[in-house]
LUMVO-159090 format. One line per 8 residues: number of its first residue (from 1); for each residue x, y negated, z of N, C-alpha, C, CB. Coordinates in steps of 0.02 Angstrom, whole numbers, plus 50000, padded with zeros to 5 digits. Atoms other than C-alpha are relative to their C-alpha. Glycine has a CB too. Layout:
% LUMVO-159090
NUM) X:Y:Z:X:Y:Z:X:Y:Z:X:Y:Z | ...
//
This chain:
% LUMVO-159090
1) 50072:49990:49968:54656:51872:46243:49950:50035:49962:49968:49937:50015 | 50028:50013:50044:54523:51942:46179:49930:49976:50009:50008:50045:49969 | 50037:50063:49984:54408:51803:46134:49907:50029:50004:50021:49933:49925 | 50064:49970:50012:54243:51921:46124:49951:50002:50079:50019:50081:49966 | 50013:49980:49920:54263:51954:46322:50007:49915:50030:50075:50069:50040 | 49971:50056:49959:54245:51820:46445:50049:50009:50036:49964:49975:50038 | 49953:49994:49955:54378:51778:46559:50004:50022:50060:50019:49961:50004 | 50000:49985:49919:54304:51788:46725:49963:50081:50004:49943:49930:50051
9) 50036:49956:49992:54212:51934:46784:49940:50026:50023:50022:50016:50012 | 50060:50010:50015:54030:51962:46743:49990:50038:50055:49971:50014:49934 | 50032:49947:49959:53926:52051:46879:49991:50070:49969:49935:49977:50019 | 50018:49946:50023:53903:52234:46868:49948:50005:49975:50004:50037:50034 | 50066:49961:50025:53765:52311:46769:49999:49917:49953:49918:50030:50077 | 50024:50046:50065:53771:52144:46652:50045:49998:49950:49988:49928:50015 | 49967:50011:50054:53898:52164:46531:50017:50082:49997:50061:49941:50005 | 49988:49945:50010:53935:52329:46436:50085:50010:49976:49947:50018:49954
17) 49931:50016:50032:54115:52389:46417:50045:49983:49939:50020:50032:50011 | 49994:49987:50054:54130:52362:46256:49932:49941:49973:49997:50086:49990 | 50055:50051:50009:54017:52197:46186:49949:50034:49952:50028:49926:49969 | 50033:49981:50037:53938:52309:46058:49969:50057:50006:50025:49995:49959 | 50016:49948:49959:53909:52462:46166:49920:50008:50009:50036:49988:50067 | 50066:50004:49959:53748:52539:46205:49942:49959:49936:50016:49945:50087 | 50055:50038:50037:53646:52436:46061:49940:50036:49970:50030:49965:49945 | 50044:49958:50022:53482:52471:46013:49943:49974:49947:49973:50024:50059
25) 50044:50038:50051:53421:52337:45907:50054:49982:49911:49976:49910:50053 | 49961:50020:50041:53481:52294:45742:49965:49954:49951:50030:50052:49975 | 50025:50074:50014:53461:52133:45640:50008:49924:50040:49935:50010:49999 | 49971:50075:49957:53477:51953:45694:49948:49961:50073:50001:49927:49926 | 50012:49991:49926:53442:51910:45877:49996:49904:50007:50078:50056:50053 | 49971:50058:49977:53431:51720:45945:50016:49984:50067:49967:49956:49982 | 49993:50009:49917:53532:51650:46105:49989:49925:49996:50084:50025:50043 | 50035:50074:50007:53450:51477:46147:50055:49963:50049:49905:49993:50032
33) 49979:50038:49929:53532:51352:46267:49943:49967:50018:50062:49944:49996 | 50027:50037:49980:53422:51256:46368:49978:49926:49998:50015:50012:50027 | 50004:50064:49982:53438:51087:46412:50029:49956:49931:50044:49991:50071 | 49998:50027:50047:53430:50975:46255:49987:50020:49931:50041:49984:50007 | 50048:49939:50065:53380:51133:46123:49925:50019:50016:50039:50090:49996 | 50066:49985:50003:53227:51172:46199:49953:49956:50034:49993:50060:50024 | 50030:50048:49951:53186:51035:46334:50030:49949:49993:50001:50016:50067 | 49953:50071:50012:53214:50846:46321:50031:49986:50062:49955:49930:49977
41) 50005:49987:49935:53291:50860:46484:50071:49962:50006:49989:50082:50024 | 49942:50041:50008:53484:50775:46457:50006:49944:50038:50005:49980:49941 | 50012:50061:49963:53457:50620:46501:49979:49993:50072:49956:49970:49969 | 50040:50010:49914:53363:50643:46671:50082:50058:50023:49873:50056:50020 | 49927:49988:49980:53542:50754:46694:50058:49957:50016:50021:50029:49957 | 49973:50054:49990:53630:50610:46667:50018:49963:50037:49986:49979:49984 | 50012:50035:49945:53559:50507:46780:49997:50036:50063:49947:49968:49992 | 49992:49958:49936:53562:50642:46914:50062:50001:50016:49979:50069:49998
49) 49912:50012:49994:53759:50668:46875:49999:49942:50033:50050:49991:49926 | 49975:50056:49992:53777:50487:46890:49971:49963:50083:49978:49962:49930 | 50011:50008:49926:53674:50471:47051:50042:50029:50062:49940:50025:50009 | 49961:49941:49958:53764:50638:47129:50065:49951:50014:50020:50086:49948 | 49928:50007:49979:53933:50549:47100:50021:49928:50031:50045:50014:49937 | 49998:50047:49975:53915:50383:47149:49993:50012:50075:49960:49962:49970 | 50015:49977:49929:53843:50458:47319:50070:49988:50030:49973:50083:50007 | 49947:49977:49983:54015:50535:47318:50063:49951:50004:50008:50049:49960
57) 49953:50063:49977:54092:50366:47310:50038:49984:49914:50073:50031:50078 | 49967:50010:50089:54140:50389:47101:49942:49973:49952:50026:50088:49959 | 50038:50032:50053:54077:50266:46971:50028:50022:49930:50003:49923:50008 | 49996:49986:50072:54072:50323:46801:49946:49971:49957:50000:50072:49990 | 50050:50020:50070:53978:50264:46633:49964:50048:49986:50033:49983:49932 | 50056:49941:50042:53832:50360:46558:50033:50015:49960:49930:49983:49965 | 49980:49977:50042:53906:50367:46429:50086:50058:49995:49993:49940:49969 | 49939:49923:49997:54074:50476:46492:49951:50061:50010:50069:50003:50083
65) 50036:49937:49987:53950:50572:46582:49958:50046:49943:49953:49980:50050 | 50037:49962:50037:53850:50631:46440:50033:50037:49954:49957:49967:49973 | 49965:49958:50022:53989:50680:46356:50026:50064:50028:50036:49971:49985 | 49987:49952:49975:54013:50804:46470:49946:50062:50009:50024:49978:50048 | 50067:49950:50000:53847:50888:46476:50002:50051:49949:49931:49962:49986 | 49992:49945:50030:53808:51039:46441:50075:50056:50021:49996:49973:49928 | 49959:49965:49970:53975:51118:46520:49988:50023:50073:50051:49969:49994 | 50010:49986:49933:53979:51204:46692:49989:49951:50056:50048:50033:50015
73) 50016:50052:49967:53932:51095:46836:50088:49982:50030:49933:50019:50059 | 49941:50008:49981:54128:51114:46910:50051:49997:49958:50009:50036:50037 | 49954:50022:50055:54209:51095:46754:49988:49936:49980:49998:50041:49941 | 50007:50067:50018:54117:50951:46708:50025:49939:50076:49910:49997:49974 | 49983:50032:49932:54156:50867:46905:50078:49995:49987:49976:50048:50073 | 49933:49977:50029:54333:50924:46845:50027:49938:49962:49992:50067:49948 | 49981:50034:50070:54335:50844:46679:49987:49942:49979:49979:50027:49953 | 49990:50077:50000:54262:50678:46717:50049:49966:50047:49937:49969:50014
81) 49908:50050:49950:54392:50633:46863:50057:50006:49972:50034:50032:50083 | 49946:50006:50027:54526:50689:46756:50015:49939:49946:50006:50060:49975 | 50004:50071:50057:54474:50537:46636:50023:49947:50038:49919:49976:49968 | 49998:50059:49959:54489:50432:46781:50044:49985:50066:49940:49994:50017 | 49939:49987:49966:54626:50500:46858:50004:50018:50100:50041:49927:49978 | 50020:49982:49923:54550:50553:47033:50014:50087:49996:49901:49975:50023 | 50002:49906:49986:54531:50744:47100:49963:49992:50071:50098:50054:50009 | 50071:49981:49950:54400:50811:47229:50026:50061:50008:49912:49999:49968
89) 49979:49921:49966:54433:50966:47335:49927:50044:49980:50016:49997:50108 | 50046:49950:50034:54317:51119:47292:49938:50001:50041:50031:50075:49993 | 50034:50013:49962:54215:51081:47443:49948:49929:49972:50044:49996:50058 | 50021:50051:50027:54185:50903:47353:49954:49995:49955:50038:49978:49982 | 50022:49994:50063:54140:50977:47195:49932:50031:50033:50050:50044:49944 | 50072:49951:49978:53996:51104:47294:49953:49951:50010:50005:50051:50076 | 50026:50049:49973:53948:50934:47367:49956:49964:49963:50042:49966:50021 | 50022:50048:50057:53922:50832:47212:49950:50056:49968:50069:49967:49943
97) 50049:49961:50043:53840:50978:47128:49918:50005:50027:50031:50075:49994 | 50068:49974:49985:53720:51001:47253:49946:49936:50026:50010:50060:50060 | 50023:50072:50015:53676:50818:47255:49971:49988:49931:50058:49952:50008 | 50052:50008:50085:53642:50834:47050:49950:50033:50016:50029:50035:49919 | 50063:49973:49993:53514:50962:47101:49950:49964:50035:50006:50058:50027 | 50031:50035:49949:53437:50854:47230:49959:49926:49961:50064:49982:50059 | 50031:50061:50026:53430:50692:47113:49969:50011:49928:50053:49944:49999 | 50025:49992:50070:53375:50789:46934:49922:50053:50032:50076:50049:49935
105) 50071:49987:49980:53223:50883:47052:49952:49924:50011:50006:50047:50076 | 50054:50061:49994:53160:50706:47087:49979:49982:49927:50034:49927:50039 | 50025:50017:50063:53162:50676:46886:49967:50033:49961:50036:49986:49968 | 50013:49925:50054:53117:50851:46821:49933:49970:49981:49993:50097:50043 | 50066:50039:50028:52916:50767:46803:50004:49970:49928:49985:49937:50048 | 50017:50034:50047:52966:50694:46667:50046:50022:49942:50000:49933:50019 | 50002:49953:50041:53047:50831:46572:49944:50016:49963:50015:50044:50027 | 50070:49971:50042:52938:50891:46412:50055:50043:49952:49934:49926:49948
113) 49986:49953:50065:52958:51033:46275:50050:49941:49950:49908:50030:49952 | 49994:50019:50060:53048:50968:46130:49951:50011:49943:50050:50023:49988 | 50023:49981:50062:52974:50949:45970:49995:50069:49971:50034:49969:49963 | 49982:49959:50047:52924:51110:45897:50049:50061:50051:50043:49953:49935 | 49943:49944:49959:53017:51218:46037:49944:50073:50023:50044:49950:50097 | 50054:49931:49985:52843:51332:46094:50000:50031:49944:49919:49989:50019 | 50016:49960:50067:52817:51351:45915:50049:50032:49954:49970:49958:49959 | 49941:49958:50045:52986:51399:45844:49999:50074:50055:50100:49947:49997
121) 49974:49945:49958:53015:51538:46007:49919:50040:49996:50037:49973:50089 | 50061:49956:50033:52813:51604:45969:50002:50036:49903:49929:49935:50008 | 50004:49971:50071:52837:51616:45785:50080:50058:50023:50009:49921:49917 | 49918:49929:50004:53024:51726:45819:49941:50062:50053:50126:49959:50077 | 50042:49920:49966:52902:51848:45951:49965:50014:49962:49953:50006:50067 | 50065:49978:50042:52770:51853:45820:50035:50042:49942:49950:49929:49967 | 49945:49956:50051:52907:51906:45694:50034:50045:50013:50046:49973:49976 | 49960:49946:49960:52975:52027:45832:50084:49995:49974:49963:50085:49982
129) 49945:50020:49987:53132:51921:45820:50024:50005:50058:50003:49951:49984 | 49970:49995:49925:53233:51957:45987:50048:49928:50025:50055:50074:50002 | 49990:50074:49994:53261:51795:46082:50009:49998:50081:49931:49951:49968 | 49980:50020:49910:53370:51743:46260:50009:49917:49997:50095:50043:50037 | 49972:50072:49990:53400:51591:46333:50069:49998:50059:49928:49949:50030 | 49929:49986:49962:53575:51560:46405:50011:49922:50016:50071:50041:49946 | 49985:50083:49983:53598:51391:46507:50066:49987:50064:49913:49962:50037 | 49984:50000:49962:53720:51336:46602:50001:49964:50079:50026:50006:49972
137) 50044:50013:49957:53608:51268:46733:50003:50067:50053:49931:49985:49961 | 50030:49953:49937:53574:51350:46907:49910:50015:49999:50020:49952:50081 | 50077:49983:49981:53401:51438:46916:49961:49922:50018:49998:50059:50079 | 50047:50064:49941:53335:51304:47048:49990:49947:49935:50063:49950:50090 | 50009:50056:50053:53375:51161:46886:49956:50017:49952:50060:49980:49966 | 50017:49978:50057:53319:51278:46763:49919:50021:50009:50051:50057:49978 | 50066:49973:49980:53151:51349:46832:49931:49950:49957:49998:49993:50096 | 50026:50061:50011:53059:51185:46797:49956:50013:49916:50070:49938:50004
145) 49989:50017:50083:53102:51173:46611:49980:50073:49970:50095:49973:49974 | 50034:49946:50010:53072:51365:46605:49909:50010:49999:50030:50035:50048 | 50083:50006:50000:52888:51340:46655:49964:49957:49941:49978:49963:50070 | 50026:50059:50044:52858:51195:46536:50003:50021:49946:50033:49937:50000 | 49995:49968:50049:52908:51305:46403:49948:50062:49998:50066:50013:49996 | 50032:49926:49977:52788:51459:46469:50048:50039:49977:49925:50025:49969 | 49950:49925:50018:52923:51569:46463:49986:50044:50031:50073:50004:50013 | 50039:49908:49972:52855:51768:46526:50069:50004:50034:49976:50087:49921
153) 49937:49978:49959:52969:51854:46633:50028:50057:49955:49982:50029:50082 | 49990:49927:50044:52986:51996:46489:50071:49958:49955:49908:50034:49934 | 49950:50034:50037:53105:51858:46397:50066:49984:50060:49961:49927:49965 | 49938:50011:49963:53308:51858:46465:50011:49941:50010:50053:50024:49974 | 49985:50068:49997:53346:51711:46529:50072:50026:50044:49935:49942:50039 | 49940:49995:49961:53537:51696:46591:50027:49938:50023:50049:50032:49966 | 49990:50072:49983:53569:51559:46701:50081:50007:50029:49936:49968:50064 | 49933:50016:49950:53746:51502:46793:50010:50064:50079:49982:49901:50037
161) 49981:49963:49961:53723:51590:46936:50024:50069:49998:49967:49995:50028 | 49998:49919:50047:53719:51770:46836:50072:50011:49980:49948:50001:49916 | 49923:49973:50015:53915:51749:46769:50043:49957:50032:50024:50003:49922 | 49928:50027:49969:54092:51696:46825:50011:49938:49977:50064:50042:49983 | 49996:50063:50042:54107:51542:46696:49952:49987:49945:50063:49998:49970 | 50048:50036:50048:53985:51424:46609:50047:49981:49925:49968:49921:50044 | 49977:50014:50061:54018:51367:46455:50033:49924:50009:49940:50009:49944 | 49985:49970:50068:54125:51318:46364:50001:50072:49998:50064:49978:49975
169) 50006:49915:50003:54161:51528:46401:49949:49995:49983:50007:50052:50057 | 50044:49962:50021:54064:51633:46313:49959:50048:50043:50028:50028:49958 | 50025:49966:49950:54004:51709:46458:49925:50005:49994:50020:49971:50061 | 50073:50015:50021:53828:51677:46460:49976:50026:49942:49989:49935:49992 | 50019:49984:50030:53808:51713:46293:49999:50066:49970:50007:49968:49985 | 49991:49909:49996:53879:51898:46290:49954:50021:50045:50076:50033:50028 | 50050:49955:49975:53780:51948:46431:49932:49995:49975:49997:49995:50067 | 50082:50003:50022:53617:51853:46347:49998:50056:49945:49971:49917:49964
177) 49998:49952:50068:53658:51973:46183:49996:50077:50030:50082:49987:49948 | 50001:49950:49958:53696:52106:46304:49929:50023:50032:50045:49982:50046 | 50060:50001:49966:53532:52090:46396:49934:50028:49948:49989:49920:50027 | 50039:49983:50057:53446:52109:46213:50029:50049:49957:49985:49943:49963 | 49976:49932:50026:53544:52245:46160:50034:49988:49931:49938:50055:49993 | 50005:50004:50071:53604:52160:46002:50080:49991:49982:49948:49935:49974 | 49915:50027:50011:53790:52132:45931:49984:49929:49990:50050:50035:49923 | 49975:50058:50014:53863:51964:45942:49997:49967:49942:50050:50002:50011
185) 50003:50019:50068:53894:51971:45761:49918:49976:49958:50033:50067:49966 | 50085:50010:50013:53696:51976:45733:49984:49938:50045:49945:50075:50030 | 50034:50042:49967:53660:51852:45844:50016:49917:49967:50019:50014:50078 | 49987:50072:50007:53645:51647:45816:50009:49959:50050:49956:49974:49971 | 50001:50023:49940:53686:51554:45955:49962:49916:49996:50080:50006:50028 | 50033:50051:50018:53566:51377:45946:50027:49954:50055:49925:50011:49994 | 50005:50007:49957:53626:51266:46047:50009:49895:49985:50046:50056:50040 | 50004:50064:50016:53640:51043:46071:50083:49965:49992:49953:49966:50059
193) 49951:50029:49984:53817:51026:46122:50064:50025:49976:49996:49994:50057 | 49950:49969:50035:53990:51044:46069:50033:50063:50050:50054:49940:49978 | 49979:49945:49960:54020:51162:46216:49963:50062:49993:49997:49982:50066 | 50049:49957:50035:53860:51256:46146:50041:50040:49953:49941:49959:49963 | 49990:49986:50064:53952:51284:46002:50074:50038:49987:49991:49934:49963 | 49940:49967:49994:54125:51315:46057:49990:50079:50032:50046:49953:50045 | 49996:49933:49983:54074:51456:46166:49969:50048:49951:49971:50007:50064 | 50018:49946:50048:53972:51538:46027:50070:50005:49940:49915:49977:49959
201) 49927:49988:50035:54144:51520:45922:50024:50066:50044:50062:49924:50010 | 49974:49954:49940:54225:51618:46079:49955:50072:49992:49984:49960:50085 | 50014:49931:50000:54095:51751:46058:49992:50018:49934:49944:50020:50039 | 50001:50000:50098:54094:51769:45867:49942:50008:49990:50039:50061:49949 | 50079:50022:49996:53915:51701:45877:49992:49966:49946:49974:49957:50060 | 50016:50066:50045:53839:51607:45710:49991:49948:50052:49929:50006:49948 | 50025:50056:49930:53815:51433:45805:49963:49951:49918:50099:49941:50074 | 50037:50066:50028:53682:51308:45755:49994:49953:50051:49928:50011:49972
209) 50013:50050:49956:53672:51147:45818:49938:49960:49989:50053:49958:50001 | 50059:50045:50000:53517:51016:45879:50041:49943:50001:49944:50008:50059 | 49977:50071:49969:53548:50829:45868:49958:49977:50086:49972:49934:49931 | 50045:50042:49929:53422:50817:46014:50006:49989:50070:49945:50024:50012 | 49945:50015:49929:53549:50816:46147:50046:49942:49971:50059:50081:50026 | 49971:50093:49974:53632:50644:46096:50060:50051:49945:50029:49956:50127 | 49943:50003:50052:53783:50732:45984:49995:49990:49938:50032:50049:49997 | 49996:50011:50088:53824:50675:45791:50010:50068:49986:50068:49947:49962
217) 49995:49940:50045:53815:50795:45661:50061:50033:49978:49973:49985:49946 | 49949:50006:49994:53985:50771:45633:50045:50047:50055:49998:49941:50004 | 49955:49963:49937:54054:50829:45806:49953:50060:50004:50009:49953:50086 | 50017:49949:50012:53941:50974:45790:50035:50059:49966:49960:49986:49978 | 49967:49960:50074:54004:51046:45619:50090:49995:50022:49977:49939:49903 | 49933:49975:49982:54168:51033:45695:50026:50046:50053:50030:49955:50010 | 49971:49955:49941:54157:51133:45853:49957:50068:49976:49980:49967:50093 | 50022:49941:50024:54073:51258:45729:49942:50024:49985:50016:50032:50029
225) 50067:50003:50016:53901:51231:45696:50005:50038:49923:49969:49916:50002 | 50038:49999:50064:53842:51316:45523:49956:49968:49964:49979:50036:49997 | 50071:50050:50024:53681:51202:45499:50007:49955:50059:49908:50044:49995 | 50009:50037:49941:53646:51075:45610:49923:49960:49973:50075:49944:50019 | 50078:50042:49994:53441:50998:45627:49995:49962:50051:49937:50043:50008 | 50040:50051:49954:53340:50866:45725:50009:50029:50043:49932:49980:49994 | 50025:49950:49933:53268:50989:45850:49955:50061:49996:49959:49959:50047 | 50032:49921:50019:53158:51152:45853:49967:49995:49951:49953:50036:50049
233) 50069:50002:50070:53031:51079:45746:50034:50001:49929:49945:49914:49998 | 49955:50007:50047:53168:51051:45616:50020:50092:49977:50066:49948:50034 | 49967:49924:50002:53254:51239:45638:49935:50028:49977:50034:50038:50080 | 50047:49963:50004:53074:51315:45633:49993:50011:49926:49945:49975:50034 | 50018:50001:50072:53056:51233:45465:50047:50049:49957:50005:49925:49972 | 49944:49963:50055:53208:51303:45382:50026:50051:50047:50070:49946:49964 | 49988:49949:49989:53217:51456:45476:50019:50071:49959:49963:49999:50028 | 49981:49956:50074:53259:51547:45284:50074:49979:50010:49958:49972:49911
241) 49940:50026:50024:53423:51442:45291:50052:50057:50073:49999:49889:50003 | 49967:49955:49961:53493:51561:45456:49969:50063:50015:50016:49972:50055 | 50025:49935:50028:53423:51715:45379:49934:50033:50045:50067:50054:49999 | 50054:49992:49983:53256:51727:45458:49937:50008:49949:49998:49956:50036 | 50058:50009:50057:53120:51778:45331:49941:49990:50014:49990:50049:49960 | 50074:50043:49978:52975:51656:45342:49957:50030:49956:49996:49911:49989 | 50054:49971:50035:52805:51751:45297:49974:49928:49957:49939:50039:50057 | 50045:50049:50069:52717:51649:45138:49940:50000:50024:49994:50033:49913
//
């Protein structure tokens, strides 16, 4: 299997026949995860998943749920239930995902951009460094976070709705790079979870980890992070370490 290509079929028009076909830009590009990377929303998602699982009659500790945040919803539910020896049908998975979305919407007013997130994105834009957002969340749950960051319609935003498989599959990042018309080898994937970094490795991109989602530095490094920073503000202060020429 070619690890630079997703296992699923991306909707027509979103993926070139070759990852580097039709590239228009040269130089560095950034592909950002959303939850826990640009917005402080991981724990709201954890509590929303717990509520959804409880409504489905599944009792799981919060720490177990947190360890799977960042995966696609279907994989997330299956992985959690595998740990407990349970099993659910596709219809039950869909119901749990719907319950999670409803529970998360009730908590979304507590979600804030992480320190330095807006400043980091603005700096990259001013420096003419292309960037995109690739999230395992669906547009329904991602939209409030995107609005809080002031993301314009010109920025490529790839959500779970647009790909066949989410993280740890590389589809989201591959499509994000294609939308920017940049090579994966020139892309820096920034994420807060091991699932982000595993997807980055499969896409053959450079991975950078942030501690703002609750994973430890050693975990992120084992998953493939070239560098690990505290949050977007810390990354902004160290952009030169990942190849961005910082104006003096």
